[in-house]
PDB file of N, CA, C and O in Angstrom:
ATOM      1  N   UNK A   1       3.604  -1.941  17.422  1.00  0.00           N
ATOM      2  CA  UNK A   1       4.910  -1.477  16.980  1.00  0.00           C
ATOM      3  C   UNK A   1       5.317  -2.238  15.718  1.00  0.00           C
ATOM      4  O   UNK A   1       5.029  -3.428  15.590  1.00  0.00           O
ATOM      5  N   UNK A   2       5.975  -1.566  14.803  1.00  0.00           N
ATOM      6  CA  UNK A   2       6.441  -2.239  13.588  1.00  0.00           C
ATOM      7  C   UNK A   2       7.451  -3.336  13.919  1.00  0.00           C
ATOM      8  O   UNK A   2       8.141  -3.274  14.937  1.00  0.00           O
ATOM      9  N   UNK A   3       7.524  -4.315  13.064  1.00  0.00           N
ATOM     10  CA  UNK A   3       8.529  -5.366  13.195  1.00  0.00           C
ATOM     11  C   UNK A   3       9.913  -4.765  13.006  1.00  0.00           C
ATOM     12  O   UNK A   3      10.047  -3.656  12.487  1.00  0.00           O
ATOM     13  N   UNK A   4      10.931  -5.485  13.420  1.00  0.00           N
ATOM     14  CA  UNK A   4      12.308  -5.004  13.259  1.00  0.00           C
ATOM     15  C   UNK A   4      12.704  -4.932  11.785  1.00  0.00           C
ATOM     16  O   UNK A   4      13.419  -4.015  11.379  1.00  0.00           O
ATOM     17  N   UNK A   5      12.244  -5.892  10.985  1.00  0.00           N
ATOM     18  CA  UNK A   5      12.619  -5.991   9.577  1.00  0.00           C
ATOM     19  C   UNK A   5      11.620  -5.217   8.710  1.00  0.00           C
ATOM     20  O   UNK A   5      10.452  -5.600   8.639  1.00  0.00           O
ATOM     21  N   UNK A   6      12.055  -4.139   8.052  1.00  0.00           N
ATOM     22  CA  UNK A   6      11.128  -3.367   7.227  1.00  0.00           C
ATOM     23  C   UNK A   6      10.545  -4.165   6.060  1.00  0.00           C
ATOM     24  O   UNK A   6       9.391  -3.952   5.688  1.00  0.00           O
ATOM     25  N   UNK A   7      11.318  -5.073   5.483  1.00  0.00           N
ATOM     26  CA  UNK A   7      10.814  -5.862   4.357  1.00  0.00           C
ATOM     27  C   UNK A   7       9.637  -6.722   4.815  1.00  0.00           C
ATOM     28  O   UNK A   7       8.608  -6.779   4.142  1.00  0.00           O
ATOM     29  N   UNK A   8       9.786  -7.381   5.945  1.00  0.00           N
ATOM     30  CA  UNK A   8       8.708  -8.214   6.474  1.00  0.00           C
ATOM     31  C   UNK A   8       7.499  -7.355   6.856  1.00  0.00           C
ATOM     32  O   UNK A   8       6.358  -7.769   6.653  1.00  0.00           O
ATOM     33  N   UNK A   9       7.738  -6.187   7.394  1.00  0.00           N
ATOM     34  CA  UNK A   9       6.637  -5.290   7.755  1.00  0.00           C
ATOM     35  C   UNK A   9       5.821  -4.917   6.528  1.00  0.00           C
ATOM     36  O   UNK A   9       4.595  -5.027   6.544  1.00  0.00           O
ATOM     37  N   UNK A  10       6.486  -4.477   5.466  1.00  0.00           N
ATOM     38  CA  UNK A  10       5.757  -4.064   4.269  1.00  0.00           C
ATOM     39  C   UNK A  10       5.108  -5.266   3.575  1.00  0.00           C
ATOM     40  O   UNK A  10       4.009  -5.141   3.035  1.00  0.00           O
ATOM     41  N   UNK A  11       5.764  -6.413   3.582  1.00  0.00           N
ATOM     42  CA  UNK A  11       5.156  -7.616   2.996  1.00  0.00           C
ATOM     43  C   UNK A  11       3.874  -7.978   3.734  1.00  0.00           C
ATOM     44  O   UNK A  11       2.863  -8.304   3.112  1.00  0.00           O
ATOM     45  N   UNK A  12       3.919  -7.919   5.051  1.00  0.00           N
ATOM     46  CA  UNK A  12       2.711  -8.238   5.835  1.00  0.00           C
ATOM     47  C   UNK A  12       1.620  -7.194   5.629  1.00  0.00           C
ATOM     48  O   UNK A  12       0.439  -7.537   5.572  1.00  0.00           O
ATOM     49  N   UNK A  13       2.002  -5.935   5.517  1.00  0.00           N
ATOM     50  CA  UNK A  13       1.027  -4.873   5.282  1.00  0.00           C
ATOM     51  C   UNK A  13       0.306  -5.099   3.955  1.00  0.00           C
ATOM     52  O   UNK A  13      -0.921  -5.022   3.890  1.00  0.00           O
ATOM     53  N   UNK A  14       1.061  -5.374   2.910  1.00  0.00           N
ATOM     54  CA  UNK A  14       0.452  -5.595   1.601  1.00  0.00           C
ATOM     55  C   UNK A  14      -0.397  -6.861   1.600  1.00  0.00           C
ATOM     56  O   UNK A  14      -1.479  -6.888   1.014  1.00  0.00           O
ATOM     57  N   UNK A  15       0.089  -7.897   2.249  1.00  0.00           N
ATOM     58  CA  UNK A  15      -0.666  -9.147   2.338  1.00  0.00           C
ATOM     59  C   UNK A  15      -1.973  -8.927   3.092  1.00  0.00           C
ATOM     60  O   UNK A  15      -3.012  -9.459   2.700  1.00  0.00           O
ATOM     61  N   UNK A  16      -1.929  -8.152   4.163  1.00  0.00           N
ATOM     62  CA  UNK A  16      -3.142  -7.879   4.941  1.00  0.00           C
ATOM     63  C   UNK A  16      -4.143  -7.068   4.128  1.00  0.00           C
ATOM     64  O   UNK A  16      -5.351  -7.286   4.228  1.00  0.00           O
ATOM     65  N   UNK A  17      -3.646  -6.137   3.328  1.00  0.00           N
ATOM     66  CA  UNK A  17      -4.553  -5.311   2.530  1.00  0.00           C
ATOM     67  C   UNK A  17      -5.215  -6.116   1.424  1.00  0.00           C
ATOM     68  O   UNK A  17      -6.409  -5.955   1.171  1.00  0.00           O
ATOM     69  N   UNK A  18      -4.459  -6.974   0.768  1.00  0.00           N
ATOM     70  CA  UNK A  18      -5.006  -7.748  -0.343  1.00  0.00           C
ATOM     71  C   UNK A  18      -5.718  -9.009   0.107  1.00  0.00           C
ATOM     72  O   UNK A  18      -6.549  -9.545  -0.625  1.00  0.00           O
ATOM     73  N   UNK A  19      -5.406  -9.486   1.297  1.00  0.00           N
ATOM     74  CA  UNK A  19      -5.990 -10.747   1.732  1.00  0.00           C
ATOM     75  C   UNK A  19      -5.284 -11.905   1.066  1.00  0.00           C
ATOM     76  O   UNK A  19      -4.156 -11.771   0.591  1.00  0.00           O
ATOM     77  N   UNK A  20      -5.940 -13.021   1.035  1.00  0.00           N
ATOM     78  CA  UNK A  20      -5.346 -14.222   0.454  1.00  0.00           C
ATOM     79  C   UNK A  20      -5.703 -14.330  -1.016  1.00  0.00           C
ATOM     80  O   UNK A  20      -6.599 -15.086  -1.391  1.00  0.00           O
ATOM     81  N   UNK A  21      -5.004 -13.579  -1.841  1.00  0.00           N
ATOM     82  CA  UNK A  21      -5.202 -13.644  -3.286  1.00  0.00           C
ATOM     83  C   UNK A  21      -4.215 -14.677  -3.805  1.00  0.00           C
ATOM     84  O   UNK A  21      -3.041 -14.381  -4.027  1.00  0.00           O
ATOM     85  N   UNK A  22      -4.713 -15.897  -3.995  1.00  0.00           N
ATOM     86  CA  UNK A  22      -3.817 -16.989  -4.355  1.00  0.00           C
ATOM     87  C   UNK A  22      -4.123 -17.591  -5.724  1.00  0.00           C
ATOM     88  O   UNK A  22      -3.212 -18.008  -6.440  1.00  0.00           O
ATOM     89  N   UNK A  23      -5.362 -17.634  -6.074  1.00  0.00           N
ATOM     90  CA  UNK A  23      -5.721 -18.301  -7.325  1.00  0.00           C
ATOM     91  C   UNK A  23      -6.073 -17.276  -8.397  1.00  0.00           C
ATOM     92  O   UNK A  23      -6.227 -16.087  -8.119  1.00  0.00           O
ATOM     93  N   UNK A  24      -6.194 -17.761  -9.616  1.00  0.00           N
ATOM     94  CA  UNK A  24      -6.614 -16.886 -10.715  1.00  0.00           C
ATOM     95  C   UNK A  24      -8.020 -16.353 -10.451  1.00  0.00           C
ATOM     96  O   UNK A  24      -8.329 -15.218 -10.815  1.00  0.00           O
ATOM     97  N   UNK A  25      -8.868 -17.155  -9.825  1.00  0.00           N
ATOM     98  CA  UNK A  25     -10.220 -16.712  -9.504  1.00  0.00           C
ATOM     99  C   UNK A  25     -10.179 -15.562  -8.495  1.00  0.00           C
ATOM    100  O   UNK A  25     -10.927 -14.593  -8.621  1.00  0.00           O
ATOM    101  N   UNK A  26      -9.297 -15.676  -7.491  1.00  0.00           N
ATOM    102  CA  UNK A  26      -9.137 -14.597  -6.509  1.00  0.00           C
ATOM    103  C   UNK A  26      -8.693 -13.311  -7.203  1.00  0.00           C
ATOM    104  O   UNK A  26      -9.208 -12.229  -6.918  1.00  0.00           O
ATOM    105  N   UNK A  27      -7.728 -13.445  -8.120  1.00  0.00           N
ATOM    106  CA  UNK A  27      -7.225 -12.269  -8.836  1.00  0.00           C
ATOM    107  C   UNK A  27      -8.318 -11.646  -9.694  1.00  0.00           C
ATOM    108  O   UNK A  27      -8.443 -10.424  -9.765  1.00  0.00           O
ATOM    109  N   UNK A  28      -9.105 -12.495 -10.343  1.00  0.00           N
ATOM    110  CA  UNK A  28     -10.215 -11.983 -11.150  1.00  0.00           C
ATOM    111  C   UNK A  28     -11.206 -11.227 -10.278  1.00  0.00           C
ATOM    112  O   UNK A  28     -11.682 -10.158 -10.658  1.00  0.00           O
ATOM    113  N   UNK A  29     -11.517 -11.783  -9.106  1.00  0.00           N
ATOM    114  CA  UNK A  29     -12.444 -11.114  -8.188  1.00  0.00           C
ATOM    115  C   UNK A  29     -11.897  -9.754  -7.771  1.00  0.00           C
ATOM    116  O   UNK A  29     -12.632  -8.767  -7.774  1.00  0.00           O
ATOM    117  N   UNK A  30     -10.605  -9.689  -7.410  1.00  0.00           N
ATOM    118  CA  UNK A  30     -10.010  -8.411  -7.013  1.00  0.00           C
ATOM    119  C   UNK A  30     -10.060  -7.406  -8.156  1.00  0.00           C
ATOM    120  O   UNK A  30     -10.339  -6.228  -7.934  1.00  0.00           O
ATOM    121  N   UNK A  31      -9.798  -7.854  -9.355  1.00  0.00           N
ATOM    122  CA  UNK A  31      -9.852  -6.944 -10.504  1.00  0.00           C
ATOM    123  C   UNK A  31     -11.257  -6.395 -10.695  1.00  0.00           C
ATOM    124  O   UNK A  31     -11.429  -5.215 -11.001  1.00  0.00           O
ATOM    125  N   UNK A  32     -12.264  -7.248 -10.515  1.00  0.00           N
ATOM    126  CA  UNK A  32     -13.649  -6.798 -10.623  1.00  0.00           C
ATOM    127  C   UNK A  32     -13.989  -5.803  -9.524  1.00  0.00           C
ATOM    128  O   UNK A  32     -14.657  -4.799  -9.771  1.00  0.00           O
ATOM    129  N   UNK A  33     -13.527  -6.084  -8.306  1.00  0.00           N
ATOM    130  CA  UNK A  33     -13.775  -5.154  -7.192  1.00  0.00           C
ATOM    131  C   UNK A  33     -13.111  -3.806  -7.449  1.00  0.00           C
ATOM    132  O   UNK A  33     -13.716  -2.758  -7.226  1.00  0.00           O
ATOM    133  N   UNK A  34     -11.866  -3.836  -7.917  1.00  0.00           N
ATOM    134  CA  UNK A  34     -11.167  -2.590  -8.219  1.00  0.00           C
ATOM    135  C   UNK A  34     -11.826  -1.849  -9.373  1.00  0.00           C
ATOM    136  O   UNK A  34     -11.910  -0.621  -9.367  1.00  0.00           O
ATOM    137  N   UNK A  35     -12.286  -2.597 -10.353  1.00  0.00           N
ATOM    138  CA  UNK A  35     -12.972  -1.980 -11.481  1.00  0.00           C
ATOM    139  C   UNK A  35     -14.245  -1.279 -11.015  1.00  0.00           C
ATOM    140  O   UNK A  35     -14.524  -0.150 -11.418  1.00  0.00           O
ATOM    141  N   UNK A  36     -15.008  -1.951 -10.169  1.00  0.00           N
ATOM    142  CA  UNK A  36     -16.241  -1.346  -9.647  1.00  0.00           C
ATOM    143  C   UNK A  36     -15.921  -0.108  -8.810  1.00  0.00           C
ATOM    144  O   UNK A  36     -16.614   0.905  -8.904  1.00  0.00           O
ATOM    145  N   UNK A  37     -14.881  -0.191  -7.998  1.00  0.00           N
ATOM    146  CA  UNK A  37     -14.497   0.964  -7.176  1.00  0.00           C
ATOM    147  C   UNK A  37     -14.056   2.123  -8.052  1.00  0.00           C
ATOM    148  O   UNK A  37     -14.373   3.278  -7.769  1.00  0.00           O
ATOM    149  N   UNK A  38     -13.330   1.817  -9.108  1.00  0.00           N
ATOM    150  CA  UNK A  38     -12.861   2.866 -10.014  1.00  0.00           C
ATOM    151  C   UNK A  38     -14.022   3.530 -10.742  1.00  0.00           C
ATOM    152  O   UNK A  38     -14.051   4.752 -10.887  1.00  0.00           O
ATOM    153  N   UNK A  39     -14.972   2.733 -11.195  1.00  0.00           N
ATOM    154  CA  UNK A  39     -16.142   3.303 -11.873  1.00  0.00           C
ATOM    155  C   UNK A  39     -16.963   4.167 -10.925  1.00  0.00           C
ATOM    156  O   UNK A  39     -17.589   5.134 -11.358  1.00  0.00           O
ATOM    157  N   UNK A  40     -16.968   3.831  -9.641  1.00  0.00           N
ATOM    158  CA  UNK A  40     -17.726   4.608  -8.660  1.00  0.00           C
ATOM    159  C   UNK A  40     -16.982   5.828  -8.172  1.00  0.00           C
ATOM    160  O   UNK A  40     -17.533   6.626  -7.413  1.00  0.00           O
ATOM    161  N   UNK A  41     -15.751   5.987  -8.591  1.00  0.00           N
ATOM    162  CA  UNK A  41     -14.887   7.093  -8.165  1.00  0.00           C
ATOM    163  C   UNK A  41     -15.036   8.240  -9.168  1.00  0.00           C
ATOM    164  O   UNK A  41     -14.338   8.296 -10.181  1.00  0.00           O
ATOM    165  N   UNK A  42     -15.968   9.159  -8.857  1.00  0.00           N
ATOM    166  CA  UNK A  42     -16.267  10.201  -9.836  1.00  0.00           C
ATOM    167  C   UNK A  42     -16.021  11.622  -9.348  1.00  0.00           C
ATOM    168  O   UNK A  42     -16.401  12.582 -10.017  1.00  0.00           O
ATOM    169  N   UNK A  43     -15.390  11.762  -8.191  1.00  0.00           N
ATOM    170  CA  UNK A  43     -15.076  13.088  -7.654  1.00  0.00           C
ATOM    171  C   UNK A  43     -13.587  13.143  -7.322  1.00  0.00           C
ATOM    172  O   UNK A  43     -12.950  12.115  -7.093  1.00  0.00           O
ATOM    173  N   UNK A  44     -13.051  14.346  -7.301  1.00  0.00           N
ATOM    174  CA  UNK A  44     -11.636  14.497  -6.968  1.00  0.00           C
ATOM    175  C   UNK A  44     -11.350  14.051  -5.538  1.00  0.00           C
ATOM    176  O   UNK A  44     -10.313  13.438  -5.282  1.00  0.00           O
ATOM    177  N   UNK A  45     -12.232  14.341  -4.623  1.00  0.00           N
ATOM    178  CA  UNK A  45     -12.067  13.981  -3.212  1.00  0.00           C
ATOM    179  C   UNK A  45     -13.290  13.195  -2.762  1.00  0.00           C
ATOM    180  O   UNK A  45     -14.359  13.770  -2.559  1.00  0.00           O
ATOM    181  N   UNK A  46     -13.139  11.889  -2.606  1.00  0.00           N
ATOM    182  CA  UNK A  46     -14.243  11.075  -2.128  1.00  0.00           C
ATOM    183  C   UNK A  46     -13.694   9.977  -1.215  1.00  0.00           C
ATOM    184  O   UNK A  46     -12.516  10.001  -0.862  1.00  0.00           O
ATOM    185  N   UNK A  47     -14.532   9.023  -0.834  1.00  0.00           N
ATOM    186  CA  UNK A  47     -14.110   7.962   0.081  1.00  0.00           C
ATOM    187  C   UNK A  47     -12.957   7.136  -0.496  1.00  0.00           C
ATOM    188  O   UNK A  47     -12.073   6.700   0.242  1.00  0.00           O
ATOM    189  N   UNK A  48     -12.969   6.926  -1.802  1.00  0.00           N
ATOM    190  CA  UNK A  48     -11.901   6.181  -2.464  1.00  0.00           C
ATOM    191  C   UNK A  48     -10.559   6.863  -2.200  1.00  0.00           C
ATOM    192  O   UNK A  48      -9.584   6.213  -1.825  1.00  0.00           O
ATOM    193  N   UNK A  49     -10.524   8.174  -2.400  1.00  0.00           N
ATOM    194  CA  UNK A  49      -9.291   8.928  -2.184  1.00  0.00           C
ATOM    195  C   UNK A  49      -8.922   8.991  -0.705  1.00  0.00           C
ATOM    196  O   UNK A  49      -7.742   8.927  -0.360  1.00  0.00           O
ATOM    197  N   UNK A  50      -9.908   9.113   0.163  1.00  0.00           N
ATOM    198  CA  UNK A  50      -9.635   9.145   1.611  1.00  0.00           C
ATOM    199  C   UNK A  50      -9.005   7.838   2.076  1.00  0.00           C
ATOM    200  O   UNK A  50      -8.081   7.847   2.890  1.00  0.00           O
ATOM    201  N   UNK A  51      -9.502   6.714   1.562  1.00  0.00           N
ATOM    202  CA  UNK A  51      -8.926   5.415   1.918  1.00  0.00           C
ATOM    203  C   UNK A  51      -7.491   5.302   1.425  1.00  0.00           C
ATOM    204  O   UNK A  51      -6.622   4.819   2.150  1.00  0.00           O
ATOM    205  N   UNK A  52      -7.237   5.743   0.203  1.00  0.00           N
ATOM    206  CA  UNK A  52      -5.883   5.721  -0.349  1.00  0.00           C
ATOM    207  C   UNK A  52      -4.956   6.589   0.498  1.00  0.00           C
ATOM    208  O   UNK A  52      -3.837   6.182   0.811  1.00  0.00           O
ATOM    209  N   UNK A  53      -5.414   7.777   0.868  1.00  0.00           N
ATOM    210  CA  UNK A  53      -4.600   8.702   1.666  1.00  0.00           C
ATOM    211  C   UNK A  53      -4.266   8.099   3.029  1.00  0.00           C
ATOM    212  O   UNK A  53      -3.137   8.223   3.506  1.00  0.00           O
ATOM    213  N   UNK A  54      -5.245   7.449   3.653  1.00  0.00           N
ATOM    214  CA  UNK A  54      -4.993   6.829   4.952  1.00  0.00           C
ATOM    215  C   UNK A  54      -3.908   5.755   4.822  1.00  0.00           C
ATOM    216  O   UNK A  54      -3.024   5.652   5.673  1.00  0.00           O
ATOM    217  N   UNK A  55      -3.983   4.965   3.761  1.00  0.00           N
ATOM    218  CA  UNK A  55      -3.019   3.892   3.541  1.00  0.00           C
ATOM    219  C   UNK A  55      -1.634   4.462   3.233  1.00  0.00           C
ATOM    220  O   UNK A  55      -0.638   3.998   3.787  1.00  0.00           O
ATOM    221  N   UNK A  56      -1.563   5.459   2.357  1.00  0.00           N
ATOM    222  CA  UNK A  56      -0.255   6.037   2.018  1.00  0.00           C
ATOM    223  C   UNK A  56       0.349   6.791   3.199  1.00  0.00           C
ATOM    224  O   UNK A  56       1.568   6.797   3.366  1.00  0.00           O
ATOM    225  N   UNK A  57      -0.480   7.420   4.012  1.00  0.00           N
ATOM    226  CA  UNK A  57       0.037   8.081   5.219  1.00  0.00           C
ATOM    227  C   UNK A  57       0.687   7.056   6.150  1.00  0.00           C
ATOM    228  O   UNK A  57       1.725   7.325   6.755  1.00  0.00           O
ATOM    229  N   UNK A  58       0.069   5.887   6.257  1.00  0.00           N
ATOM    230  CA  UNK A  58       0.625   4.834   7.105  1.00  0.00           C
ATOM    231  C   UNK A  58       1.949   4.321   6.535  1.00  0.00           C
ATOM    232  O   UNK A  58       2.908   4.114   7.279  1.00  0.00           O
ATOM    233  N   UNK A  59       2.000   4.119   5.236  1.00  0.00           N
ATOM    234  CA  UNK A  59       3.251   3.698   4.595  1.00  0.00           C
ATOM    235  C   UNK A  59       4.341   4.733   4.857  1.00  0.00           C
ATOM    236  O   UNK A  59       5.473   4.381   5.190  1.00  0.00           O
ATOM    237  N   UNK A  60       3.998   5.997   4.705  1.00  0.00           N
ATOM    238  CA  UNK A  60       4.982   7.059   4.946  1.00  0.00           C
ATOM    239  C   UNK A  60       5.481   7.043   6.389  1.00  0.00           C
ATOM    240  O   UNK A  60       6.681   7.180   6.627  1.00  0.00           O
ATOM    241  N   UNK A  61       4.582   6.878   7.346  1.00  0.00           N
ATOM    242  CA  UNK A  61       4.996   6.820   8.758  1.00  0.00           C
ATOM    243  C   UNK A  61       5.942   5.644   9.000  1.00  0.00           C
ATOM    244  O   UNK A  61       6.932   5.773   9.720  1.00  0.00           O
ATOM    245  N   UNK A  62       5.633   4.508   8.398  1.00  0.00           N
ATOM    246  CA  UNK A  62       6.521   3.350   8.548  1.00  0.00           C
ATOM    247  C   UNK A  62       7.894   3.628   7.949  1.00  0.00           C
ATOM    248  O   UNK A  62       8.911   3.314   8.567  1.00  0.00           O
ATOM    249  N   UNK A  63       7.937   4.208   6.762  1.00  0.00           N
ATOM    250  CA  UNK A  63       9.226   4.539   6.144  1.00  0.00           C
ATOM    251  C   UNK A  63      10.023   5.483   7.040  1.00  0.00           C
ATOM    252  O   UNK A  63      11.216   5.274   7.257  1.00  0.00           O
ATOM    253  N   UNK A  64       9.376   6.505   7.551  1.00  0.00           N
ATOM    254  CA  UNK A  64      10.076   7.463   8.433  1.00  0.00           C
ATOM    255  C   UNK A  64      10.592   6.773   9.702  1.00  0.00           C
ATOM    256  O   UNK A  64      11.687   7.072  10.179  1.00  0.00           O
ATOM    257  N   UNK A  65       9.797   5.855  10.237  1.00  0.00           N
ATOM    258  CA  UNK A  65      10.236   5.095  11.415  1.00  0.00           C
ATOM    259  C   UNK A  65      11.509   4.322  11.098  1.00  0.00           C
ATOM    260  O   UNK A  65      12.483   4.391  11.847  1.00  0.00           O
ATOM    261  N   UNK A  66      11.503   3.585   9.988  1.00  0.00           N
ATOM    262  CA  UNK A  66      12.669   2.773   9.635  1.00  0.00           C
ATOM    263  C   UNK A  66      13.884   3.623   9.285  1.00  0.00           C
ATOM    264  O   UNK A  66      15.018   3.208   9.522  1.00  0.00           O
ATOM    265  N   UNK A  67      13.661   4.791   8.733  1.00  0.00           N
ATOM    266  CA  UNK A  67      14.777   5.712   8.498  1.00  0.00           C
ATOM    267  C   UNK A  67      15.334   6.187   9.838  1.00  0.00           C
ATOM    268  O   UNK A  67      16.550   6.269  10.011  1.00  0.00           O
ATOM    269  N   UNK A  68      14.448   6.500  10.785  1.00  0.00           N
ATOM    270  CA  UNK A  68      14.892   7.023  12.090  1.00  0.00           C
ATOM    271  C   UNK A  68      15.710   6.007  12.873  1.00  0.00           C
ATOM    272  O   UNK A  68      16.571   6.390  13.665  1.00  0.00           O
ATOM    273  N   UNK A  69      15.456   4.720  12.667  1.00  0.00           N
ATOM    274  CA  UNK A  69      16.246   3.700  13.371  1.00  0.00           C
ATOM    275  C   UNK A  69      17.322   3.100  12.462  1.00  0.00           C
ATOM    276  O   UNK A  69      17.958   2.102  12.801  1.00  0.00           O
ATOM    277  N   UNK A  70      17.508   3.729  11.307  1.00  0.00           N
ATOM    278  CA  UNK A  70      18.560   3.386  10.345  1.00  0.00           C
ATOM    279  C   UNK A  70      18.435   1.980   9.757  1.00  0.00           C
ATOM    280  O   UNK A  70      19.436   1.356   9.405  1.00  0.00           O
ATOM    281  N   UNK A  71      17.211   1.492   9.655  1.00  0.00           N
ATOM    282  CA  UNK A  71      16.978   0.221   8.957  1.00  0.00           C
ATOM    283  C   UNK A  71      16.810   0.461   7.464  1.00  0.00           C
ATOM    284  O   UNK A  71      16.975  -0.449   6.651  1.00  0.00           O
ATOM    285  N   UNK A  72      16.478   1.701   7.118  1.00  0.00           N
ATOM    286  CA  UNK A  72      16.378   2.138   5.728  1.00  0.00           C
ATOM    287  C   UNK A  72      17.233   3.396   5.605  1.00  0.00           C
ATOM    288  O   UNK A  72      17.263   4.221   6.519  1.00  0.00           O
ATOM    289  N   UNK A  73      17.919   3.542   4.491  1.00  0.00           N
ATOM    290  CA  UNK A  73      18.807   4.680   4.274  1.00  0.00           C
ATOM    291  C   UNK A  73      18.065   6.011   4.368  1.00  0.00           C
ATOM    292  O   UNK A  73      16.948   6.157   3.871  1.00  0.00           O
ATOM    293  N   UNK A  74      18.703   6.961   5.007  1.00  0.00           N
ATOM    294  CA  UNK A  74      18.164   8.314   5.080  1.00  0.00           C
ATOM    295  C   UNK A  74      18.160   9.016   3.731  1.00  0.00           C
ATOM    296  O   UNK A  74      17.553  10.077   3.588  1.00  0.00           O
ATOM    297  N   UNK A  75      18.828   8.435   2.742  1.00  0.00           N
ATOM    298  CA  UNK A  75      18.841   9.002   1.388  1.00  0.00           C
ATOM    299  C   UNK A  75      17.546   8.731   0.625  1.00  0.00           C
ATOM    300  O   UNK A  75      17.307   9.314  -0.432  1.00  0.00           O
ATOM    301  N   UNK A  76      16.717   7.847   1.166  1.00  0.00           N
ATOM    302  CA  UNK A  76      15.465   7.512   0.492  1.00  0.00           C
ATOM    303  C   UNK A  76      14.567   8.738   0.394  1.00  0.00           C
ATOM    304  O   UNK A  76      14.359   9.445   1.380  1.00  0.00           O
ATOM    305  N   UNK A  77      14.041   8.983  -0.790  1.00  0.00           N
ATOM    306  CA  UNK A  77      13.018  10.014  -0.969  1.00  0.00           C
ATOM    307  C   UNK A  77      11.716   9.378  -0.487  1.00  0.00           C
ATOM    308  O   UNK A  77      11.178   8.486  -1.144  1.00  0.00           O
ATOM    309  N   UNK A  78      11.206   9.837   0.666  1.00  0.00           N
ATOM    310  CA  UNK A  78      10.055   9.206   1.313  1.00  0.00           C
ATOM    311  C   UNK A  78       8.807   9.260   0.434  1.00  0.00           C
ATOM    312  O   UNK A  78       8.044   8.296   0.385  1.00  0.00           O
ATOM    313  N   UNK A  79       8.594  10.367  -0.255  1.00  0.00           N
ATOM    314  CA  UNK A  79       7.418  10.473  -1.132  1.00  0.00           C
ATOM    315  C   UNK A  79       7.484   9.437  -2.244  1.00  0.00           C
ATOM    316  O   UNK A  79       6.483   8.791  -2.554  1.00  0.00           O
ATOM    317  N   UNK A  80       8.670   9.275  -2.850  1.00  0.00           N
ATOM    318  CA  UNK A  80       8.820   8.284  -3.918  1.00  0.00           C
ATOM    319  C   UNK A  80       8.674   6.864  -3.380  1.00  0.00           C
ATOM    320  O   UNK A  80       8.043   6.017  -4.013  1.00  0.00           O
ATOM    321  N   UNK A  81       9.256   6.606  -2.215  1.00  0.00           N
ATOM    322  CA  UNK A  81       9.142   5.285  -1.596  1.00  0.00           C
ATOM    323  C   UNK A  81       7.698   4.946  -1.268  1.00  0.00           C
ATOM    324  O   UNK A  81       7.253   3.817  -1.472  1.00  0.00           O
ATOM    325  N   UNK A  82       6.976   5.923  -0.762  1.00  0.00           N
ATOM    326  CA  UNK A  82       5.563   5.732  -0.449  1.00  0.00           C
ATOM    327  C   UNK A  82       4.778   5.411  -1.710  1.00  0.00           C
ATOM    328  O   UNK A  82       3.982   4.472  -1.731  1.00  0.00           O
ATOM    329  N   UNK A  83       5.001   6.192  -2.763  1.00  0.00           N
ATOM    330  CA  UNK A  83       4.303   5.954  -4.029  1.00  0.00           C
ATOM    331  C   UNK A  83       4.632   4.578  -4.594  1.00  0.00           C
ATOM    332  O   UNK A  83       3.750   3.894  -5.115  1.00  0.00           O
ATOM    333  N   UNK A  84       5.882   4.171  -4.497  1.00  0.00           N
ATOM    334  CA  UNK A  84       6.300   2.877  -5.034  1.00  0.00           C
ATOM    335  C   UNK A  84       5.622   1.725  -4.282  1.00  0.00           C
ATOM    336  O   UNK A  84       5.081   0.809  -4.902  1.00  0.00           O
ATOM    337  N   UNK A  85       5.653   1.776  -2.966  1.00  0.00           N
ATOM    338  CA  UNK A  85       5.033   0.708  -2.173  1.00  0.00           C
ATOM    339  C   UNK A  85       3.532   0.674  -2.425  1.00  0.00           C
ATOM    340  O   UNK A  85       2.946  -0.400  -2.556  1.00  0.00           O
ATOM    341  N   UNK A  86       2.915   1.840  -2.493  1.00  0.00           N
ATOM    342  CA  UNK A  86       1.477   1.876  -2.777  1.00  0.00           C
ATOM    343  C   UNK A  86       1.192   1.296  -4.169  1.00  0.00           C
ATOM    344  O   UNK A  86       0.236   0.538  -4.337  1.00  0.00           O
ATOM    345  N   UNK A  87       2.005   1.643  -5.153  1.00  0.00           N
ATOM    346  CA  UNK A  87       1.783   1.149  -6.516  1.00  0.00           C
ATOM    347  C   UNK A  87       1.908  -0.368  -6.581  1.00  0.00           C
ATOM    348  O   UNK A  87       1.107  -1.031  -7.239  1.00  0.00           O
ATOM    349  N   UNK A  88       2.898  -0.911  -5.909  1.00  0.00           N
ATOM    350  CA  UNK A  88       3.050  -2.372  -5.867  1.00  0.00           C
ATOM    351  C   UNK A  88       1.794  -2.991  -5.274  1.00  0.00           C
ATOM    352  O   UNK A  88       1.276  -3.978  -5.796  1.00  0.00           O
ATOM    353  N   UNK A  89       1.312  -2.417  -4.196  1.00  0.00           N
ATOM    354  CA  UNK A  89       0.103  -2.933  -3.547  1.00  0.00           C
ATOM    355  C   UNK A  89      -1.116  -2.821  -4.452  1.00  0.00           C
ATOM    356  O   UNK A  89      -1.901  -3.763  -4.557  1.00  0.00           O
ATOM    357  N   UNK A  90      -1.277  -1.676  -5.104  1.00  0.00           N
ATOM    358  CA  UNK A  90      -2.495  -1.403  -5.852  1.00  0.00           C
ATOM    359  C   UNK A  90      -2.508  -1.989  -7.252  1.00  0.00           C
ATOM    360  O   UNK A  90      -3.579  -2.258  -7.796  1.00  0.00           O
ATOM    361  N   UNK A  91      -1.337  -2.193  -7.846  1.00  0.00           N
ATOM    362  CA  UNK A  91      -1.326  -2.513  -9.273  1.00  0.00           C
ATOM    363  C   UNK A  91      -0.611  -3.789  -9.669  1.00  0.00           C
ATOM    364  O   UNK A  91      -0.754  -4.232 -10.808  1.00  0.00           O
ATOM    365  N   UNK A  92       0.148  -4.393  -8.780  1.00  0.00           N
ATOM    366  CA  UNK A  92       0.928  -5.569  -9.170  1.00  0.00           C
ATOM    367  C   UNK A  92       0.377  -6.811  -8.489  1.00  0.00           C
ATOM    368  O   UNK A  92       0.869  -7.224  -7.439  1.00  0.00           O
ATOM    369  N   UNK A  93      -0.618  -7.386  -9.075  1.00  0.00           N
ATOM    370  CA  UNK A  93      -1.116  -8.685  -8.637  1.00  0.00           C
ATOM    371  C   UNK A  93      -1.890  -9.243  -9.755  1.00  0.00           C
ATOM    372  O   UNK A  93      -2.426 -10.346  -9.646  1.00  0.00           O
TER     373      UNK A  93
END
């Protein structure tokens, strides 16, 4: 079950996905891994996209859960929120 606090839930989710990226060397390694994955991504629908979809679907389910228990405003555009959280995870480190 998700934690009561949505901020802590999403922070832990992103931390779990990225692992312990703490040093500049860790960040360099992640950039190299992402670069290799991107170069290997040559079809519109492949494993890279399936993994992204699984992750974004989970983010969306969490957002809907928190909206349903009123921890997050029902005014939130779930698609935009999902894209934003995914972008932070994928691009800001």
